[in-house]
N, CA, C and O atoms as a CHARMM CRD file, in Angstrom:
* protein
*
  348
    1    1 MET  N    -13.84800 -24.09300 -22.56800 PROA 1      0.00000
    2    1 MET  CA   -13.29000 -23.80500 -21.27000 PROA 1      0.00000
    3    1 MET  C    -11.97500 -24.55000 -21.06600 PROA 1      0.00000
    4    1 MET  O    -10.98500 -23.96300 -20.62800 PROA 1      0.00000
    5    2 GLU  N    -11.96800 -25.85400 -21.38500 PROA 2      0.00000
    6    2 GLU  CA   -10.73000 -26.61600 -21.22900 PROA 2      0.00000
    7    2 GLU  C     -9.64700 -26.10600 -22.16800 PROA 2      0.00000
    8    2 GLU  O     -8.46100 -26.10800 -21.83500 PROA 2      0.00000
    9    3 GLU  N    -10.07700 -25.66900 -23.34800 PROA 3      0.00000
   10    3 GLU  CA    -9.10800 -25.15300 -24.31600 PROA 3      0.00000
   11    3 GLU  C     -8.43300 -23.89800 -23.79300 PROA 3      0.00000
   12    3 GLU  O     -7.23500 -23.69500 -23.98700 PROA 3      0.00000
   13    4 HSD  N     -9.21400 -23.05900 -23.12900 PROA 4      0.00000
   14    4 HSD  CA    -8.64700 -21.82000 -22.58700 PROA 4      0.00000
   15    4 HSD  C     -7.65700 -22.12200 -21.45300 PROA 4      0.00000
   16    4 HSD  O     -6.60800 -21.48500 -21.35700 PROA 4      0.00000
   17    5 ILE  N     -7.98800 -23.07800 -20.61200 PROA 5      0.00000
   18    5 ILE  CA    -7.08500 -23.45500 -19.52400 PROA 5      0.00000
   19    5 ILE  C     -5.80700 -24.06200 -20.08300 PROA 5      0.00000
   20    5 ILE  O     -4.71700 -23.77400 -19.58900 PROA 5      0.00000
   21    6 LEU  N     -5.92800 -24.89200 -21.09900 PROA 6      0.00000
   22    6 LEU  CA    -4.73800 -25.47000 -21.72600 PROA 6      0.00000
   23    6 LEU  C     -3.88500 -24.39600 -22.39700 PROA 6      0.00000
   24    6 LEU  O     -2.65700 -24.47000 -22.36800 PROA 6      0.00000
   25    7 GLN  N     -4.52900 -23.40500 -22.99900 PROA 7      0.00000
   26    7 GLN  CA    -3.77500 -22.31100 -23.61500 PROA 7      0.00000
   27    7 GLN  C     -3.00700 -21.51800 -22.56300 PROA 7      0.00000
   28    7 GLN  O     -1.85400 -21.14900 -22.78200 PROA 7      0.00000
   29    8 ILE  N     -3.64300 -21.25600 -21.42300 PROA 8      0.00000
   30    8 ILE  CA    -2.96100 -20.53700 -20.34900 PROA 8      0.00000
   31    8 ILE  C     -1.78000 -21.34700 -19.82000 PROA 8      0.00000
   32    8 ILE  O     -0.70400 -20.79600 -19.58900 PROA 8      0.00000
   33    9 ALA  N     -1.97500 -22.65200 -19.62900 PROA 9      0.00000
   34    9 ALA  CA    -0.89000 -23.51200 -19.15200 PROA 9      0.00000
   35    9 ALA  C      0.25000 -23.55400 -20.15600 PROA 9      0.00000
   36    9 ALA  O      1.41800 -23.48600 -19.77200 PROA 9      0.00000
   37   10 ARG  N     -0.07700 -23.66500 -21.43500 PROA 10     0.00000
   38   10 ARG  CA     0.93500 -23.70400 -22.48100 PROA 10     0.00000
   39   10 ARG  C      1.72400 -22.39300 -22.53200 PROA 10     0.00000
   40   10 ARG  O      2.95200 -22.39700 -22.62500 PROA 10     0.00000
   41   11 GLU  N      0.99900 -21.27600 -22.47000 PROA 11     0.00000
   42   11 GLU  CA     1.65300 -19.96300 -22.47500 PROA 11     0.00000
   43   11 GLU  C      2.51700 -19.77200 -21.23000 PROA 11     0.00000
   44   11 GLU  O      3.59300 -19.17900 -21.30200 PROA 11     0.00000
   45   12 GLY  N      2.04300 -20.27600 -20.08400 PROA 12     0.00000
   46   12 GLY  CA     2.80700 -20.15300 -18.84600 PROA 12     0.00000
   47   12 GLY  C      4.12100 -20.91600 -18.90800 PROA 12     0.00000
   48   12 GLY  O      5.16300 -20.40800 -18.49500 PROA 12     0.00000
   49   13 LEU  N      4.06700 -22.14200 -19.42800 PROA 13     0.00000
   50   13 LEU  CA     5.29500 -22.92400 -19.56600 PROA 13     0.00000
   51   13 LEU  C      6.25000 -22.28900 -20.57000 PROA 13     0.00000
   52   13 LEU  O      7.46200 -22.27600 -20.35800 PROA 13     0.00000
   53   14 TYR  N      5.70700 -21.76900 -21.65400 PROA 14     0.00000
   54   14 TYR  CA     6.53200 -21.08200 -22.64300 PROA 14     0.00000
   55   14 TYR  C      7.18800 -19.84400 -22.02600 PROA 14     0.00000
   56   14 TYR  O      8.35300 -19.55300 -22.29800 PROA 14     0.00000
   57   15 LEU  N      6.44100 -19.12500 -21.20500 PROA 15     0.00000
   58   15 LEU  CA     6.96900 -17.93400 -20.54600 PROA 15     0.00000
   59   15 LEU  C      8.10800 -18.28400 -19.59400 PROA 15     0.00000
   60   15 LEU  O      9.09000 -17.54700 -19.50400 PROA 15     0.00000
   61   16 VAL  N      7.98600 -19.39000 -18.89100 PROA 16     0.00000
   62   16 VAL  CA     9.06000 -19.82000 -17.99300 PROA 16     0.00000
   63   16 VAL  C     10.33800 -20.08300 -18.77200 PROA 16     0.00000
   64   16 VAL  O     11.42200 -19.68100 -18.34900 PROA 16     0.00000
   65   17 VAL  N     10.21500 -20.75100 -19.90000 PROA 17     0.00000
   66   17 VAL  CA    11.38700 -21.04500 -20.72300 PROA 17     0.00000
   67   17 VAL  C     11.99100 -19.75700 -21.28600 PROA 17     0.00000
   68   17 VAL  O     13.20900 -19.58100 -21.27300 PROA 17     0.00000
   69   18 ILE  N     11.14000 -18.86200 -21.77700 PROA 18     0.00000
   70   18 ILE  CA    11.62000 -17.61800 -22.36800 PROA 18     0.00000
   71   18 ILE  C     12.25000 -16.70600 -21.31300 PROA 18     0.00000
   72   18 ILE  O     13.29900 -16.11300 -21.56000 PROA 18     0.00000
   73   19 ALA  N     11.62400 -16.58900 -20.14700 PROA 19     0.00000
   74   19 ALA  CA    12.12700 -15.68000 -19.11500 PROA 19     0.00000
   75   19 ALA  C     13.40700 -16.19100 -18.46600 PROA 19     0.00000
   76   19 ALA  O     14.25500 -15.39300 -18.06700 PROA 19     0.00000
   77   20 SER  N     13.55900 -17.49100 -18.35500 PROA 20     0.00000
   78   20 SER  CA    14.75900 -18.02700 -17.71300 PROA 20     0.00000
   79   20 SER  C     15.88700 -18.28800 -18.69900 PROA 20     0.00000
   80   20 SER  O     17.00900 -18.58100 -18.28600 PROA 20     0.00000
   81   21 GLY  N     15.61200 -18.18900 -19.98200 PROA 21     0.00000
   82   21 GLY  CA    16.62400 -18.48400 -20.99400 PROA 21     0.00000
   83   21 GLY  C     17.84700 -17.58600 -20.96700 PROA 21     0.00000
   84   21 GLY  O     18.96200 -18.10100 -20.88000 PROA 21     0.00000
   85   22 PRO  N     17.69500 -16.26500 -21.03900 PROA 22     0.00000
   86   22 PRO  CA    18.88400 -15.40300 -21.07000 PROA 22     0.00000
   87   22 PRO  C     19.80700 -15.53800 -19.85900 PROA 22     0.00000
   88   22 PRO  O     21.01800 -15.65100 -20.04700 PROA 22     0.00000
   89   23 PRO  N     19.29100 -15.53200 -18.61300 PROA 23     0.00000
   90   23 PRO  CA    20.22100 -15.69900 -17.49600 PROA 23     0.00000
   91   23 PRO  C     20.89000 -17.07600 -17.45900 PROA 23     0.00000
   92   23 PRO  O     22.06600 -17.18700 -17.11200 PROA 23     0.00000
   93   24 LEU  N     20.14700 -18.11300 -17.81200 PROA 24     0.00000
   94   24 LEU  CA    20.73900 -19.44900 -17.84500 PROA 24     0.00000
   95   24 LEU  C     21.80000 -19.56700 -18.92100 PROA 24     0.00000
   96   24 LEU  O     22.85200 -20.16700 -18.69900 PROA 24     0.00000
   97   25 LEU  N     21.53300 -19.00100 -20.07500 PROA 25     0.00000
   98   25 LEU  CA    22.51200 -19.04200 -21.16100 PROA 25     0.00000
   99   25 LEU  C     23.77900 -18.28700 -20.77900 PROA 25     0.00000
  100   25 LEU  O     24.88700 -18.75100 -21.05100 PROA 25     0.00000
  101   26 ALA  N     23.61900 -17.12100 -20.14700 PROA 26     0.00000
  102   26 ALA  CA    24.78000 -16.35400 -19.69700 PROA 26     0.00000
  103   26 ALA  C     25.58300 -17.14400 -18.67300 PROA 26     0.00000
  104   26 ALA  O     26.81300 -17.15300 -18.72400 PROA 26     0.00000
  105   27 SER  N     24.90400 -17.80300 -17.75000 PROA 27     0.00000
  106   27 SER  CA    25.58700 -18.58400 -16.72600 PROA 27     0.00000
  107   27 SER  C     26.34900 -19.76500 -17.33600 PROA 27     0.00000
  108   27 SER  O     27.46800 -20.06700 -16.92400 PROA 27     0.00000
  109   28 VAL  N     25.74400 -20.41900 -18.30400 PROA 28     0.00000
  110   28 VAL  CA    26.40500 -21.57200 -18.94700 PROA 28     0.00000
  111   28 VAL  C     27.63300 -21.11300 -19.73300 PROA 28     0.00000
  112   28 VAL  O     28.68900 -21.74200 -19.65600 PROA 28     0.00000
  113   29 VAL  N     27.50200 -20.02600 -20.48300 PROA 29     0.00000
  114   29 VAL  CA    28.62900 -19.54100 -21.28500 PROA 29     0.00000
  115   29 VAL  C     29.77300 -19.08700 -20.38300 PROA 29     0.00000
  116   29 VAL  O     30.93200 -19.41400 -20.63900 PROA 29     0.00000
  117   30 ILE  N     29.45500 -18.34200 -19.33800 PROA 30     0.00000
  118   30 ILE  CA    30.50100 -17.88400 -18.42500 PROA 30     0.00000
  119   30 ILE  C     31.14300 -19.06500 -17.70700 PROA 30     0.00000
  120   30 ILE  O     32.36000 -19.08700 -17.52000 PROA 30     0.00000
  121   31 GLY  N     30.34000 -20.04400 -17.30200 PROA 31     0.00000
  122   31 GLY  CA    30.88700 -21.24000 -16.67300 PROA 31     0.00000
  123   31 GLY  C     31.82400 -21.99900 -17.59300 PROA 31     0.00000
  124   31 GLY  O     32.86000 -22.49800 -17.15500 PROA 31     0.00000
  125   32 LEU  N     31.46600 -22.08800 -18.86700 PROA 32     0.00000
  126   32 LEU  CA    32.33200 -22.76700 -19.83100 PROA 32     0.00000
  127   32 LEU  C     33.65300 -22.02300 -20.01300 PROA 32     0.00000
  128   32 LEU  O     34.71900 -22.63700 -20.06000 PROA 32     0.00000
  129   33 ILE  N     33.57300 -20.69500 -20.11400 PROA 33     0.00000
  130   33 ILE  CA    34.79000 -19.89600 -20.28100 PROA 33     0.00000
  131   33 ILE  C     35.70100 -20.03400 -19.06300 PROA 33     0.00000
  132   33 ILE  O     36.91100 -20.21100 -19.20500 PROA 33     0.00000
  133   34 VAL  N     35.12300 -19.95400 -17.87300 PROA 34     0.00000
  134   34 VAL  CA    35.92600 -20.07700 -16.65100 PROA 34     0.00000
  135   34 VAL  C     36.50400 -21.48500 -16.53200 PROA 34     0.00000
  136   34 VAL  O     37.63800 -21.64600 -16.08300 PROA 34     0.00000
  137   35 SER  N     35.74900 -22.50000 -16.92400 PROA 35     0.00000
  138   35 SER  CA    36.25200 -23.87500 -16.87200 PROA 35     0.00000
  139   35 SER  C     37.43100 -24.07600 -17.81300 PROA 35     0.00000
  140   35 SER  O     38.40600 -24.73700 -17.45800 PROA 35     0.00000
  141   36 VAL  N     37.34500 -23.51200 -19.00600 PROA 36     0.00000
  142   36 VAL  CA    38.47100 -23.59800 -19.94400 PROA 36     0.00000
  143   36 VAL  C     39.68200 -22.86400 -19.37300 PROA 36     0.00000
  144   36 VAL  O     40.81100 -23.34600 -19.47400 PROA 36     0.00000
  145   37 PHE  N     39.44400 -21.69600 -18.77300 PROA 37     0.00000
  146   37 PHE  CA    40.53700 -20.94500 -18.13900 PROA 37     0.00000
  147   37 PHE  C     41.17000 -21.75500 -17.00900 PROA 37     0.00000
  148   37 PHE  O     42.39400 -21.79600 -16.88900 PROA 37     0.00000
  149   38 GLN  N     40.35000 -22.39500 -16.18500 PROA 38     0.00000
  150   38 GLN  CA    40.88100 -23.20200 -15.09400 PROA 38     0.00000
  151   38 GLN  C     41.65400 -24.40400 -15.60900 PROA 38     0.00000
  152   38 GLN  O     42.66800 -24.78800 -15.02600 PROA 38     0.00000
  153   39 ALA  N     41.18700 -24.99300 -16.68500 PROA 39     0.00000
  154   39 ALA  CA    41.87300 -26.16300 -17.22900 PROA 39     0.00000
  155   39 ALA  C     43.22300 -25.78700 -17.83800 PROA 39     0.00000
  156   39 ALA  O     44.19000 -26.54100 -17.72800 PROA 39     0.00000
  157   40 THR  N     43.28500 -24.62500 -18.47600 PROA 40     0.00000
  158   40 THR  CA    44.54300 -24.23100 -19.10400 PROA 40     0.00000
  159   40 THR  C     45.56700 -23.72100 -18.09800 PROA 40     0.00000
  160   40 THR  O     46.76900 -23.89700 -18.29600 PROA 40     0.00000
  161   41 THR  N     45.10800 -23.09500 -17.02900 PROA 41     0.00000
  162   41 THR  CA    46.04200 -22.56600 -16.02700 PROA 41     0.00000
  163   41 THR  C     46.21900 -23.50300 -14.84400 PROA 41     0.00000
  164   41 THR  O     47.05300 -23.24300 -13.97600 PROA 41     0.00000
  165   42 GLN  N     45.46900 -24.56700 -14.78900 PROA 42     0.00000
  166   42 GLN  CA    45.49100 -25.55100 -13.71000 PROA 42     0.00000
  167   42 GLN  C     45.17700 -24.92600 -12.35300 PROA 42     0.00000
  168   42 GLN  O     45.65500 -25.40000 -11.32200 PROA 42     0.00000
  169   43 ILE  N     44.38500 -23.87500 -12.35500 PROA 43     0.00000
  170   43 ILE  CA    43.87500 -23.29700 -11.11400 PROA 43     0.00000
  171   43 ILE  C     42.56300 -24.01000 -10.81200 PROA 43     0.00000
  172   43 ILE  O     41.61000 -23.91600 -11.58600 PROA 43     0.00000
  173   44 GLN  N     42.51200 -24.71000  -9.71100 PROA 44     0.00000
  174   44 GLN  CA    41.32000 -25.49400  -9.38600 PROA 44     0.00000
  175   44 GLN  C     40.58900 -24.90600  -8.18000 PROA 44     0.00000
  176   44 GLN  O     40.28000 -25.62100  -7.22600 PROA 44     0.00000
  177   45 GLU  N     40.32400 -23.63900  -8.22400 PROA 45     0.00000
  178   45 GLU  CA    39.59800 -22.96100  -7.15400 PROA 45     0.00000
  179   45 GLU  C     38.10000 -23.06300  -7.43500 PROA 45     0.00000
  180   45 GLU  O     37.64600 -22.64400  -8.49900 PROA 45     0.00000
  181   46 GLN  N     37.33200 -23.61000  -6.50500 PROA 46     0.00000
  182   46 GLN  CA    35.90400 -23.82100  -6.71400 PROA 46     0.00000
  183   46 GLN  C     35.12000 -22.51700  -6.72400 PROA 46     0.00000
  184   46 GLN  O     34.10600 -22.41300  -7.41300 PROA 46     0.00000
  185   47 THR  N     35.57300 -21.52500  -5.97100 PROA 47     0.00000
  186   47 THR  CA    34.82400 -20.27000  -5.86700 PROA 47     0.00000
  187   47 THR  C     35.11600 -19.32800  -7.02300 PROA 47     0.00000
  188   47 THR  O     34.48900 -18.27300  -7.12400 PROA 47     0.00000
  189   48 LEU  N     36.04300 -19.67800  -7.89200 PROA 48     0.00000
  190   48 LEU  CA    36.40700 -18.80800  -9.01100 PROA 48     0.00000
  191   48 LEU  C     35.25600 -18.62400  -9.99300 PROA 48     0.00000
  192   48 LEU  O     35.16700 -17.58400 -10.64500 PROA 48     0.00000
  193   49 THR  N     34.39000 -19.59400 -10.11000 PROA 49     0.00000
  194   49 THR  CA    33.28700 -19.48500 -11.07100 PROA 49     0.00000
  195   49 THR  C     32.09600 -18.70600 -10.51700 PROA 49     0.00000
  196   49 THR  O     31.25800 -18.23500 -11.28500 PROA 49     0.00000
  197   50 PHE  N     32.01200 -18.56400  -9.20600 PROA 50     0.00000
  198   50 PHE  CA    30.81900 -17.97000  -8.60100 PROA 50     0.00000
  199   50 PHE  C     30.65200 -16.49400  -8.94600 PROA 50     0.00000
  200   50 PHE  O     29.58500 -16.08500  -9.40400 PROA 50     0.00000
  201   51 VAL  N     31.67000 -15.70600  -8.73700 PROA 51     0.00000
  202   51 VAL  CA    31.55300 -14.25200  -8.93300 PROA 51     0.00000
  203   51 VAL  C     31.31800 -13.88900 -10.40200 PROA 51     0.00000
  204   51 VAL  O     30.43100 -13.08200 -10.67500 PROA 51     0.00000
  205   52 PRO  N     32.06500 -14.44300 -11.35800 PROA 52     0.00000
  206   52 PRO  CA    31.76400 -14.09800 -12.76000 PROA 52     0.00000
  207   52 PRO  C     30.35900 -14.50200 -13.19500 PROA 52     0.00000
  208   52 PRO  O     29.70700 -13.77200 -13.94300 PROA 52     0.00000
  209   53 LYS  N     29.88800 -15.66200 -12.73200 PROA 53     0.00000
  210   53 LYS  CA    28.52300 -16.07200 -13.07200 PROA 53     0.00000
  211   53 LYS  C     27.50400 -15.12100 -12.46300 PROA 53     0.00000
  212   53 LYS  O     26.53100 -14.75200 -13.12100 PROA 53     0.00000
  213   54 LEU  N     27.71500 -14.72400 -11.22600 PROA 54     0.00000
  214   54 LEU  CA    26.79600 -13.81400 -10.55100 PROA 54     0.00000
  215   54 LEU  C     26.73300 -12.47400 -11.26400 PROA 54     0.00000
  216   54 LEU  O     25.65000 -11.93300 -11.48800 PROA 54     0.00000
  217   55 VAL  N     27.88500 -11.94200 -11.61600 PROA 55     0.00000
  218   55 VAL  CA    27.93200 -10.66100 -12.32800 PROA 55     0.00000
  219   55 VAL  C     27.29000 -10.80100 -13.70600 PROA 55     0.00000
  220   55 VAL  O     26.54300  -9.92200 -14.13400 PROA 55     0.00000
  221   56 GLY  N     27.57500 -11.89200 -14.39700 PROA 56     0.00000
  222   56 GLY  CA    27.00100 -12.10700 -15.71700 PROA 56     0.00000
  223   56 GLY  C     25.48900 -12.24200 -15.69600 PROA 56     0.00000
  224   56 GLY  O     24.80700 -11.70700 -16.57000 PROA 56     0.00000
  225   57 VAL  N     24.96200 -12.94500 -14.71400 PROA 57     0.00000
  226   57 VAL  CA    23.51100 -13.10400 -14.60600 PROA 57     0.00000
  227   57 VAL  C     22.86400 -11.76600 -14.27300 PROA 57     0.00000
  228   57 VAL  O     21.82600 -11.42600 -14.84000 PROA 57     0.00000
  229   58 PHE  N     23.46700 -10.99500 -13.35200 PROA 58     0.00000
  230   58 PHE  CA    22.90100  -9.68100 -13.02500 PROA 58     0.00000
  231   58 PHE  C     22.93500  -8.73900 -14.22000 PROA 58     0.00000
  232   58 PHE  O     21.97700  -8.00100 -14.45200 PROA 58     0.00000
  233   59 LEU  N     24.02200  -8.75500 -14.97800 PROA 59     0.00000
  234   59 LEU  CA    24.08800  -7.90900 -16.18000 PROA 59     0.00000
  235   59 LEU  C     23.05700  -8.34700 -17.21700 PROA 59     0.00000
  236   59 LEU  O     22.41800  -7.51000 -17.85500 PROA 59     0.00000
  237   60 THR  N     22.90000  -9.63800 -17.38000 PROA 60     0.00000
  238   60 THR  CA    21.91000 -10.14600 -18.32500 PROA 60     0.00000
  239   60 THR  C     20.50100  -9.74800 -17.90300 PROA 60     0.00000
  240   60 THR  O     19.68600  -9.35500 -18.73800 PROA 60     0.00000
  241   61 LEU  N     20.21700  -9.85000 -16.60900 PROA 61     0.00000
  242   61 LEU  CA    18.89900  -9.44300 -16.12900 PROA 61     0.00000
  243   61 LEU  C     18.69600  -7.93400 -16.26900 PROA 61     0.00000
  244   61 LEU  O     17.58000  -7.48400 -16.53100 PROA 61     0.00000
  245   62 ALA  N     19.75300  -7.15500 -16.09700 PROA 62     0.00000
  246   62 ALA  CA    19.62600  -5.70500 -16.26600 PROA 62     0.00000
  247   62 ALA  C     19.35300  -5.35000 -17.72000 PROA 62     0.00000
  248   62 ALA  O     18.58500  -4.43100 -18.00500 PROA 62     0.00000
  249   63 ILE  N     19.97300  -6.06800 -18.62900 PROA 63     0.00000
  250   63 ILE  CA    19.79100  -5.78600 -20.05900 PROA 63     0.00000
  251   63 ILE  C     18.46000  -6.33600 -20.56300 PROA 63     0.00000
  252   63 ILE  O     17.72700  -5.64200 -21.26600 PROA 63     0.00000
  253   64 ALA  N     18.14600  -7.58400 -20.20400 PROA 64     0.00000
  254   64 ALA  CA    16.93500  -8.23300 -20.71100 PROA 64     0.00000
  255   64 ALA  C     15.72600  -8.02600 -19.80400 PROA 64     0.00000
  256   64 ALA  O     14.63100  -8.48400 -20.13100 PROA 64     0.00000
  257   65 GLY  N     15.90100  -7.35100 -18.68400 PROA 65     0.00000
  258   65 GLY  CA    14.82000  -7.16100 -17.72700 PROA 65     0.00000
  259   65 GLY  C     13.57400  -6.50800 -18.28900 PROA 65     0.00000
  260   65 GLY  O     12.47200  -7.00600 -18.05800 PROA 65     0.00000
  261   66 PRO  N     13.70800  -5.40300 -19.02500 PROA 66     0.00000
  262   66 PRO  CA    12.49700  -4.79300 -19.58800 PROA 66     0.00000
  263   66 PRO  C     11.74200  -5.71200 -20.54800 PROA 66     0.00000
  264   66 PRO  O     10.51100  -5.72200 -20.55800 PROA 66     0.00000
  265   67 TRP  N     12.46200  -6.46800 -21.33800 PROA 67     0.00000
  266   67 TRP  CA    11.81200  -7.39200 -22.26200 PROA 67     0.00000
  267   67 TRP  C     11.11100  -8.51700 -21.49300 PROA 67     0.00000
  268   67 TRP  O      9.98300  -8.88500 -21.82400 PROA 67     0.00000
  269   68 ILE  N     11.77400  -9.06100 -20.47100 PROA 68     0.00000
  270   68 ILE  CA    11.16300 -10.11300 -19.65800 PROA 68     0.00000
  271   68 ILE  C      9.93200  -9.56400 -18.94900 PROA 68     0.00000
  272   68 ILE  O      8.90700 -10.24100 -18.86900 PROA 68     0.00000
  273   69 GLY  N     10.03100  -8.33800 -18.43400 PROA 69     0.00000
  274   69 GLY  CA     8.88500  -7.71100 -17.78000 PROA 69     0.00000
  275   69 GLY  C      7.71000  -7.53000 -18.72100 PROA 69     0.00000
  276   69 GLY  O      6.56200  -7.74900 -18.33500 PROA 69     0.00000
  277   70 SER  N      7.99100  -7.13100 -19.95500 PROA 70     0.00000
  278   70 SER  CA     6.89300  -6.96400 -20.91700 PROA 70     0.00000
  279   70 SER  C      6.23900  -8.29800 -21.25000 PROA 70     0.00000
  280   70 SER  O      5.03200  -8.35700 -21.48300 PROA 70     0.00000
  281   71 GLN  N      7.02400  -9.36000 -21.27300 PROA 71     0.00000
  282   71 GLN  CA     6.44700 -10.68900 -21.51400 PROA 71     0.00000
  283   71 GLN  C      5.56800 -11.12200 -20.33800 PROA 71     0.00000
  284   71 GLN  O      4.52300 -11.74100 -20.53700 PROA 71     0.00000
  285   72 LEU  N      5.99100 -10.79700 -19.11800 PROA 72     0.00000
  286   72 LEU  CA     5.18100 -11.11600 -17.94500 PROA 72     0.00000
  287   72 LEU  C      3.87500 -10.32500 -17.94100 PROA 72     0.00000
  288   72 LEU  O      2.82300 -10.86200 -17.59600 PROA 72     0.00000
  289   73 VAL  N      3.94400  -9.05000 -18.32500 PROA 73     0.00000
  290   73 VAL  CA     2.73300  -8.22800 -18.39700 PROA 73     0.00000
  291   73 VAL  C      1.79700  -8.76000 -19.47400 PROA 73     0.00000
  292   73 VAL  O      0.58300  -8.79400 -19.27300 PROA 73     0.00000
  293   74 ARG  N      2.34600  -9.17600 -20.61700 PROA 74     0.00000
  294   74 ARG  CA     1.52600  -9.73600 -21.69000 PROA 74     0.00000
  295   74 ARG  C      0.80400 -10.98700 -21.22200 PROA 74     0.00000
  296   74 ARG  O     -0.38100 -11.16300 -21.50700 PROA 74     0.00000
  297   75 PHE  N      1.50200 -11.85300 -20.51100 PROA 75     0.00000
  298   75 PHE  CA     0.88100 -13.07900 -20.00800 PROA 75     0.00000
  299   75 PHE  C     -0.18800 -12.76600 -18.96100 PROA 75     0.00000
  300   75 PHE  O     -1.26400 -13.36400 -18.97100 PROA 75     0.00000
  301   76 THR  N      0.10600 -11.83800 -18.06800 PROA 76     0.00000
  302   76 THR  CA    -0.87800 -11.46900 -17.04200 PROA 76     0.00000
  303   76 THR  C     -2.13300 -10.89500 -17.68100 PROA 76     0.00000
  304   76 THR  O     -3.24700 -11.19200 -17.24900 PROA 76     0.00000
  305   77 ARG  N     -1.95300 -10.07400 -18.70700 PROA 77     0.00000
  306   77 ARG  CA    -3.10000  -9.50900 -19.42200 PROA 77     0.00000
  307   77 ARG  C     -3.90900 -10.62500 -20.08700 PROA 77     0.00000
  308   77 ARG  O     -5.14000 -10.59200 -20.06700 PROA 77     0.00000
  309   78 LEU  N     -3.23800 -11.59600 -20.66500 PROA 78     0.00000
  310   78 LEU  CA    -3.91900 -12.73500 -21.28700 PROA 78     0.00000
  311   78 LEU  C     -4.75200 -13.50900 -20.26400 PROA 78     0.00000
  312   78 LEU  O     -5.88100 -13.90800 -20.54700 PROA 78     0.00000
  313   79 VAL  N     -4.19000 -13.71400 -19.08600 PROA 79     0.00000
  314   79 VAL  CA    -4.90700 -14.46500 -18.05200 PROA 79     0.00000
  315   79 VAL  C     -6.11800 -13.68000 -17.55600 PROA 79     0.00000
  316   79 VAL  O     -7.21200 -14.23100 -17.44300 PROA 79     0.00000
  317   80 PHE  N     -5.92300 -12.38500 -17.25800 PROA 80     0.00000
  318   80 PHE  CA    -7.03700 -11.59500 -16.72800 PROA 80     0.00000
  319   80 PHE  C     -8.13200 -11.36700 -17.76600 PROA 80     0.00000
  320   80 PHE  O     -9.31200 -11.33400 -17.41700 PROA 80     0.00000
  321   81 GLU  N     -7.76500 -11.21200 -19.01400 PROA 81     0.00000
  322   81 GLU  CA    -8.78900 -11.02800 -20.05200 PROA 81     0.00000
  323   81 GLU  C     -9.53800 -12.33100 -20.33100 PROA 81     0.00000
  324   81 GLU  O    -10.64800 -12.30700 -20.86300 PROA 81     0.00000
  325   82 GLY  N     -8.94000 -13.46000 -19.97600 PROA 82     0.00000
  326   82 GLY  CA    -9.58400 -14.73900 -20.22500 PROA 82     0.00000
  327   82 GLY  C    -10.48500 -15.21900 -19.10800 PROA 82     0.00000
  328   82 GLY  O    -11.16700 -16.23200 -19.26400 PROA 82     0.00000
  329   83 PHE  N    -10.50900 -14.51400 -17.97400 PROA 83     0.00000
  330   83 PHE  CA   -11.36500 -14.93000 -16.86900 PROA 83     0.00000
  331   83 PHE  C    -12.84200 -15.02200 -17.25300 PROA 83     0.00000
  332   83 PHE  O    -13.48900 -15.99300 -16.86100 PROA 83     0.00000
  333   84 PRO  N    -13.40700 -14.08200 -17.98700 PROA 84     0.00000
  334   84 PRO  CA   -14.83200 -14.21900 -18.34900 PROA 84     0.00000
  335   84 PRO  C    -15.12400 -15.45600 -19.19800 PROA 84     0.00000
  336   84 PRO  O    -16.25300 -15.94600 -19.19600 PROA 84     0.00000
  337   85 ASN  N    -14.13000 -15.96500 -19.91900 PROA 85     0.00000
  338   85 ASN  CA   -14.34700 -17.13600 -20.75400 PROA 85     0.00000
  339   85 ASN  C    -14.42000 -18.42900 -19.93900 PROA 85     0.00000
  340   85 ASN  O    -14.83700 -19.46200 -20.46400 PROA 85     0.00000
  341   86 LEU  N    -14.02000 -18.38900 -18.66700 PROA 86     0.00000
  342   86 LEU  CA   -14.00600 -19.60000 -17.85800 PROA 86     0.00000
  343   86 LEU  C    -15.39300 -19.99400 -17.37500 PROA 86     0.00000
  344   86 LEU  O    -15.61200 -21.15700 -17.03500 PROA 86     0.00000
  345   87 PHE  N    -16.32900 -19.06200 -17.33400 PROA 87     0.00000
  346   87 PHE  CA   -17.64800 -19.35900 -16.78500 PROA 87     0.00000
  347   87 PHE  C    -18.71000 -19.33700 -17.84700 PROA 87     0.00000
  348   87 PHE  O    -19.88300 -19.56800 -17.55200 PROA 87     0.00000
């Protein structure tokens, strides 16, 4: 029983890392590119990074959304199929 709960917790934490990875990576890469652009042009506008990051994260979620959704469904199926093992 404890092993099953630990497996669910481990899978849940892994799912959080996997599901949040693509949007976070896109945001970091876009932020780095915009920061280099700001440093080279000496434009120090704080709001300049917001819109490209927002668009990049939305595009990443649109592209990776089906894969992230399938991972969420896989985890949910694992949890629901494991309920009988808890008792």
